[in-house]
C-alpha positions in Angstrom: -19.5 69.3 34.8 -20.2 66.3 36.9 -17.4 64.4 38.5 -17.4 61.0 37.3 -16.6 58.5 39.8 -13.4 56.0 39.0 -14.0 52.1 39.8 -11.5 51.2 42.1 -8.3 49.3 41.0 -8.7 45.8 40.7 -5.2 43.9 40.0 -7.1 40.8 38.4 -8.2 42.8 35.5 -4.6 43.2 34.3 -4.1 39.3 35.1 -6.8 37.8 32.6 -4.6 38.2 29.6 -1.8 36.6 30.8 -3.8 33.9 32.1 -5.5 33.3 28.8 -2.0 33.4 27.0 -0.7 30.9 29.2 -3.4 28.7 28.9 -3.4 28.4 25.3 0.2 27.8 25.1 -0.2 25.2 27.4 -3.1 23.7 25.3 -1.1 23.8 22.5 2.1 22.4 24.0 -0.2 19.4 25.2 -1.6 18.9 21.5 1.7 18.8 20.1 2.8 15.9 22.9 -0.1 13.8 22.3 0.4 14.3 18.5 3.5 13.0 18.5 3.1 10.2 21.0 0.6 8.7 18.9 3.6 8.0 16.4 5.8 6.1 19.2 5.6 2.3 19.4 4.6 2.8 22.9 1.6 4.8 22.2 0.5 2.5 19.5 1.3 -0.7 22.1 -0.6 0.9 24.6 -3.6 2.8 23.1 -3.5 1.6 19.2 -2.2 4.2 17.3 -3.1 5.7 14.0 -0.5 3.2 12.0 0.8 -0.2 11.5 4.2 -1.1 11.5 6.2 -0.7 7.8 7.9 -3.8 6.5 11.5 -4.4 7.0 14.3 -6.8 5.6 13.3 -6.3 1.7 14.9 -8.1 -0.8 15.0 -8.7 -4.3 16.1 -11.8 -6.4 15.1 -12.8 -9.8 12.1 -10.4 -10.4 10.6 -11.2 -6.8 10.2 -8.7 -4.0 10.1 -10.4 -0.4 10.1 -9.0 3.3 9.2 -10.2 6.5 5.6 -10.4 7.7 4.3 -7.3 9.6 2.0 -8.8 12.6 -1.4 -7.9 12.7 -1.1 -6.6 8.8 -3.6 -7.7 6.0 -2.3 -6.8 3.2 0.8 -4.5 1.6 0.9 -1.6 -0.9 4.1 -2.2 -2.9 5.5 1.5 -4.7 7.9 1.6 -7.8 9.4 4.6 -8.3 11.7 5.1 -11.7 13.5 8.4 -12.6 10.8 10.0 -14.1 7.9 9.2 -10.8 6.0 6.1 -9.9 5.7 3.3 -12.6 2.8 1.8 -13.3 4.4 -1.6 -11.9 3.1 -1.3 -8.2 -0.1 -3.0 -7.0 -1.5 -4.4 -3.6 -0.9 -8.2 -2.2 -2.1 -9.9 0.8 1.3 -12.2 1.4 4.8 -11.1 1.7 6.0 -11.5 -1.9 5.9 -9.7 -5.0 6.8 -9.8 -8.8 8.4 -6.7 -10.0 9.6 -8.0 -13.3 6.3 -6.7 -15.3 6.3 -3.7 -17.2 10.0 -2.7 -16.3 12.7 -1.7 -18.5 15.7 -3.9 -18.6 18.9 -2.7 -16.6 16.8 0.4 -15.6 17.2 1.4 -11.7 14.1 1.8 -9.4 13.2 2.6 -6.1 10.9 0.3 -4.1 9.2 1.0 -0.7 6.4 -1.3 1.0 3.8 -0.6 3.2 1.7 -2.4 5.3 -2.1 -2.1 5.6 -4.5 -2.7 8.3 -8.1 -2.1 7.3 -8.2 1.7 6.8 -4.8 1.8 8.3 -1.7 2.4 6.0 2.3 2.4 7.4 4.9 4.9 6.7 6.9 3.5 3.8 9.5 1.4 4.5 13.1 2.3 3.6 14.0 2.5 -0.3 15.2 -0.3 -2.0 17.3 0.2 -4.9 16.7 -2.2 -7.7 18.4 -2.6 -11.2 16.2 -4.8 -13.7 17.1 -7.8 -15.1 14.5 -10.0 -16.6 15.3 -13.9 -15.8 13.6 -15.0 -18.7 15.9 -17.4 -21.0 16.4 -16.9 -24.5 14.1 -20.2 -25.4 11.8 -19.7 -22.6 8.1 -20.4 -23.3 4.9 -18.5 -22.5 2.8 -19.3 -20.4 -0.5 -20.6 -20.6 -3.2 -17.8 -20.8 -5.6 -18.2 -17.8 -9.4 -18.7 -18.2 -11.2 -16.3 -16.3 -14.3 -16.6 -14.8 -16.4 -15.5 -11.5 -18.6 -17.4 -8.6 -22.4 -17.4 -8.9 -22.6 -14.6 -6.8 -20.3 -12.4 -8.5 -18.0 -11.5 -5.5 -15.1 -13.3 -6.7 -12.7 -13.9 -9.6 -11.7 -17.2 -10.0 -9.5 -19.0 -12.4 -8.2 -22.5 -13.1 -4.6 -22.8 -12.3 -1.8 -22.3 -14.9 0.9 -24.8 -14.8 4.0 -23.2 -13.7 2.6 -20.2 -12.8 3.9 -18.6 -9.6 1.7 -15.6 -9.0 -1.2 -13.8 -11.1 -2.0 -10.1 -11.9 -5.4 -8.7 -11.6 -6.2 -5.6 -13.5 -9.6 -3.6 -13.2 -10.8 -1.4 -16.3 -6.8 -2.0 -17.7 -4.9 -1.5 -13.9 -3.4 -3.2 -12.3 -5.0 -3.9 -8.5 -3.6 -6.6 -7.2 -1.0 -9.8 -7.2 -1.9 -13.2 -5.7 -1.1 -16.6 -5.4 -4.6 -17.7 -5.1 -7.1 -18.9 -7.5 -9.4 -16.2 -6.8 -9.9 -12.6 -5.9 -12.4 -10.6 -3.9 -14.3 -8.1 -5.6 -17.1 -7.4 -3.8 -16.0 -3.9 -2.6 -16.3 -3.3 -6.5 -20.1 -3.6 -6.7 -20.7 0.2 -6.9 -21.0 -0.2 -10.6 -20.0 -2.2 -13.6 -16.0 -3.1 -14.2 -13.7 -5.1 -16.6 -11.4 -7.4 -15.3 -8.8 -9.5 -16.8 -5.9 -12.2 -15.2 -2.5 -12.8 -16.0 -0.2 -15.8 -14.6 3.6 -14.9 -13.9 6.6 -17.1 -14.1 10.0 -16.2 -12.3 11.7 -19.0 -13.6 14.4 -18.8 -16.9 12.0 -21.6 -19.0 9.0 -19.4 -18.8 7.7 -15.9 -19.7 4.3 -14.3 -18.4 1.0 -15.4 -20.0 -1.3 -13.0 -21.9 -4.1 -11.5 -20.6 -7.1 -13.4 -20.2 -10.4 -12.5 -21.8 -11.8 -9.8 -20.2 -15.1 -10.4 -18.1 -17.4 -7.5 -17.1 -19.0 -7.6 -13.8 
């Protein structure tokens, strides 16, 4: 039987595996550090992180939410939570106030958080505000006039006339609230993929007036 010549021993053969493990560990560690850094204010300031800052100083009075504006935010998402989950009262706004009276139960307690938006970016949720709902409308309150809803000629905007004593307007698409605004128009150019039905309701926070009825629906 022929003798098989043995290859000379090389210490590099055994060192390959430990080096590979060390490189993999360092790569994983650097990944964790970078991901963590993205969430820091320093990283966001220097390189532009994945989120905008959440709103602060959130207050509720007479059914109106208000908070400090966030620099560079183009809108805000309001989340209203009840003991059974998320209420249908939340929505999005472009300004730093939101009427939370609509659809809530008198005397019930809700948790409210707000998120800032900037294009496709969205912040983490703000701290939770505990809110006990009371309807500020008096016993002799009058109902606001119903808005008359229309659209611009290019069908890119909903529009309506100002309702006396109204503070805000809720916009609904296919029976779901999609926004609340102080304006008398609303951009629907992002809803052109198919036909939708829209309606608007006027809101008041004073004891002398209640919310209006819904406008007539229009389909665009």
